[in-house]
C-alpha beads as a LAMMPS data file, in Angstrom:
LAMMPS data file: protein, C-alpha beads

129 atoms
128 bonds

1 atom types
1 bond types

-500.0 500.0 xlo xhi
-500.0 500.0 ylo yhi
-500.0 500.0 zlo zhi

Masses

1 110.0

Atoms # bond

1 1 1 -9.953 -105.849 123.360
2 1 1 -8.209 -104.341 126.398
3 1 1 -10.070 -101.539 126.923
4 1 1 -13.056 -103.253 127.431
5 1 1 -11.336 -105.566 130.237
6 1 1 -9.595 -102.380 132.027
7 1 1 -13.655 -100.789 131.725
8 1 1 -14.952 -103.820 133.541
9 1 1 -13.003 -104.255 136.063
10 1 1 -13.052 -100.566 136.961
11 1 1 -16.872 -100.715 136.459
12 1 1 -17.093 -104.228 137.967
13 1 1 -18.937 -105.508 134.947
14 1 1 -18.497 -108.701 132.675
15 1 1 -16.511 -107.805 129.972
16 1 1 -18.480 -109.714 127.303
17 1 1 -20.902 -106.636 128.331
18 1 1 -18.683 -103.912 127.949
19 1 1 -17.378 -105.259 124.832
20 1 1 -20.857 -105.598 123.818
21 1 1 -21.760 -101.938 124.324
22 1 1 -18.521 -100.856 122.773
23 1 1 -19.530 -102.295 119.873
24 1 1 -22.953 -101.044 119.901
25 1 1 -21.890 -97.549 120.410
26 1 1 -19.360 -98.106 117.279
27 1 1 -22.292 -99.410 115.326
28 1 1 -24.246 -96.060 116.136
29 1 1 -21.225 -93.610 115.030
30 1 1 -20.793 -92.601 118.997
31 1 1 -17.705 -94.445 119.166
32 1 1 -14.487 -95.678 116.886
33 1 1 -12.996 -98.659 118.094
34 1 1 -9.588 -97.913 116.819
35 1 1 -7.950 -101.364 115.499
36 1 1 -4.730 -101.827 116.325
37 1 1 -4.558 -98.770 118.546
38 1 1 -2.719 -99.178 122.016
39 1 1 -4.678 -100.390 124.406
40 1 1 -4.508 -97.051 126.584
41 1 1 -5.713 -94.808 123.464
42 1 1 -9.035 -96.593 124.130
43 1 1 -12.083 -95.740 121.525
44 1 1 -12.244 -92.428 120.087
45 1 1 -15.968 -90.501 120.991
46 1 1 -17.188 -88.862 117.974
47 1 1 -18.898 -85.615 118.294
48 1 1 -22.691 -85.477 116.389
49 1 1 -21.522 -83.889 113.542
50 1 1 -18.391 -86.379 112.771
51 1 1 -18.568 -89.191 110.296
52 1 1 -17.112 -92.439 111.482
53 1 1 -13.777 -93.044 110.178
54 1 1 -15.340 -96.516 108.627
55 1 1 -17.870 -94.024 106.552
56 1 1 -15.989 -91.941 104.785
57 1 1 -15.004 -93.375 101.683
58 1 1 -19.243 -94.544 101.093
59 1 1 -19.892 -90.957 102.277
60 1 1 -17.796 -89.116 99.619
61 1 1 -18.415 -91.591 96.770
62 1 1 -22.152 -90.869 97.707
63 1 1 -21.882 -87.040 97.141
64 1 1 -19.609 -87.054 94.140
65 1 1 -21.849 -89.646 92.516
66 1 1 -25.134 -87.320 93.187
67 1 1 -22.867 -84.156 91.978
68 1 1 -21.888 -86.055 88.685
69 1 1 -25.352 -86.942 88.228
70 1 1 -24.391 -90.774 88.835
71 1 1 -27.620 -90.405 91.369
72 1 1 -30.698 -87.868 90.394
73 1 1 -33.128 -86.299 92.624
74 1 1 -35.943 -88.413 93.813
75 1 1 -33.807 -91.707 93.073
76 1 1 -33.475 -94.000 95.784
77 1 1 -29.996 -95.398 96.872
78 1 1 -28.869 -98.819 96.788
79 1 1 -27.942 -99.004 100.170
80 1 1 -27.561 -103.193 99.847
81 1 1 -25.244 -102.461 97.105
82 1 1 -23.083 -99.524 98.210
83 1 1 -22.939 -101.801 101.476
84 1 1 -20.790 -104.331 99.430
85 1 1 -19.127 -102.137 97.279
86 1 1 -17.409 -100.552 100.255
87 1 1 -17.096 -103.634 102.632
88 1 1 -19.239 -102.728 105.172
89 1 1 -22.222 -104.091 107.216
90 1 1 -25.784 -102.888 106.524
91 1 1 -26.029 -100.595 109.618
92 1 1 -22.835 -99.232 109.115
93 1 1 -23.695 -98.567 105.168
94 1 1 -26.885 -96.842 107.283
95 1 1 -24.719 -94.846 109.433
96 1 1 -22.925 -93.305 106.672
97 1 1 -26.096 -92.421 104.773
98 1 1 -27.707 -90.960 107.736
99 1 1 -24.570 -88.905 108.523
100 1 1 -25.267 -87.429 104.667
101 1 1 -28.765 -86.385 105.527
102 1 1 -27.396 -83.580 108.005
103 1 1 -26.187 -81.939 104.434
104 1 1 -29.435 -82.166 103.089
105 1 1 -27.904 -83.937 99.938
106 1 1 -30.144 -87.148 100.543
107 1 1 -33.354 -88.124 103.143
108 1 1 -34.769 -90.921 104.071
109 1 1 -38.343 -91.558 103.624
110 1 1 -40.248 -94.734 105.536
111 1 1 -42.900 -94.329 102.668
112 1 1 -41.090 -93.420 99.618
113 1 1 -42.198 -94.267 96.153
114 1 1 -39.766 -97.478 96.244
115 1 1 -40.007 -98.315 99.774
116 1 1 -38.244 -97.366 102.986
117 1 1 -34.966 -95.769 101.377
118 1 1 -32.572 -93.099 101.449
119 1 1 -33.260 -90.554 98.276
120 1 1 -31.225 -88.379 96.679
121 1 1 -32.989 -84.692 97.551
122 1 1 -33.922 -81.902 94.881
123 1 1 -30.811 -79.721 94.482
124 1 1 -31.121 -76.477 96.145
125 1 1 -28.266 -73.856 96.739
126 1 1 -27.697 -75.085 100.195
127 1 1 -26.719 -78.765 99.355
128 1 1 -25.037 -77.847 95.872
129 1 1 -21.352 -77.483 97.134

Bonds

1 1 1 2
2 1 2 3
3 1 3 4
4 1 4 5
5 1 5 6
6 1 6 7
7 1 7 8
8 1 8 9
9 1 9 10
10 1 10 11
11 1 11 12
12 1 12 13
13 1 13 14
14 1 14 15
15 1 15 16
16 1 16 17
17 1 17 18
18 1 18 19
19 1 19 20
20 1 20 21
21 1 21 22
22 1 22 23
23 1 23 24
24 1 24 25
25 1 25 26
26 1 26 27
27 1 27 28
28 1 28 29
29 1 29 30
30 1 30 31
31 1 31 32
32 1 32 33
33 1 33 34
34 1 34 35
35 1 35 36
36 1 36 37
37 1 37 38
38 1 38 39
39 1 39 40
40 1 40 41
41 1 41 42
42 1 42 43
43 1 43 44
44 1 44 45
45 1 45 46
46 1 46 47
47 1 47 48
48 1 48 49
49 1 49 50
50 1 50 51
51 1 51 52
52 1 52 53
53 1 53 54
54 1 54 55
55 1 55 56
56 1 56 57
57 1 57 58
58 1 58 59
59 1 59 60
60 1 60 61
61 1 61 62
62 1 62 63
63 1 63 64
64 1 64 65
65 1 65 66
66 1 66 67
67 1 67 68
68 1 68 69
69 1 69 70
70 1 70 71
71 1 71 72
72 1 72 73
73 1 73 74
74 1 74 75
75 1 75 76
76 1 76 77
77 1 77 78
78 1 78 79
79 1 79 80
80 1 80 81
81 1 81 82
82 1 82 83
83 1 83 84
84 1 84 85
85 1 85 86
86 1 86 87
87 1 87 88
88 1 88 89
89 1 89 90
90 1 90 91
91 1 91 92
92 1 92 93
93 1 93 94
94 1 94 95
95 1 95 96
96 1 96 97
97 1 97 98
98 1 98 99
99 1 99 100
100 1 100 101
101 1 101 102
102 1 102 103
103 1 103 104
104 1 104 105
105 1 105 106
106 1 106 107
107 1 107 108
108 1 108 109
109 1 109 110
110 1 110 111
111 1 111 112
112 1 112 113
113 1 113 114
114 1 114 115
115 1 115 116
116 1 116 117
117 1 117 118
118 1 118 119
119 1 119 120
120 1 120 121
121 1 121 122
122 1 122 123
123 1 123 124
124 1 124 125
125 1 125 126
126 1 126 127
127 1 127 128
128 1 128 129
């Protein structure tokens, strides 16, 4: 990645370390490493409320499935199946679902009835839009 090499030269650090750090920030949803963009563009820094561009399809599908009754209140979301369906690594599916928790449609419960998982929240006037 040209941006990592340029940054490594500026910071006088190994390019591998910079590349690893950028990939970690991308996984966390802090930046988006734009594939195919000119090197001068560098990574896109995301605001906390912005979804990662790679997560939009999964987030939209889960949102739609909740509102159409495919997923119901209290149901654990099938995160493994969702990551496979949307060709995302499990940590990226988790990143997309974390973004959906901000809407109140789902919540993460480490001690839920089906184990640690994202669960569909009960419908309220705030999350029914």
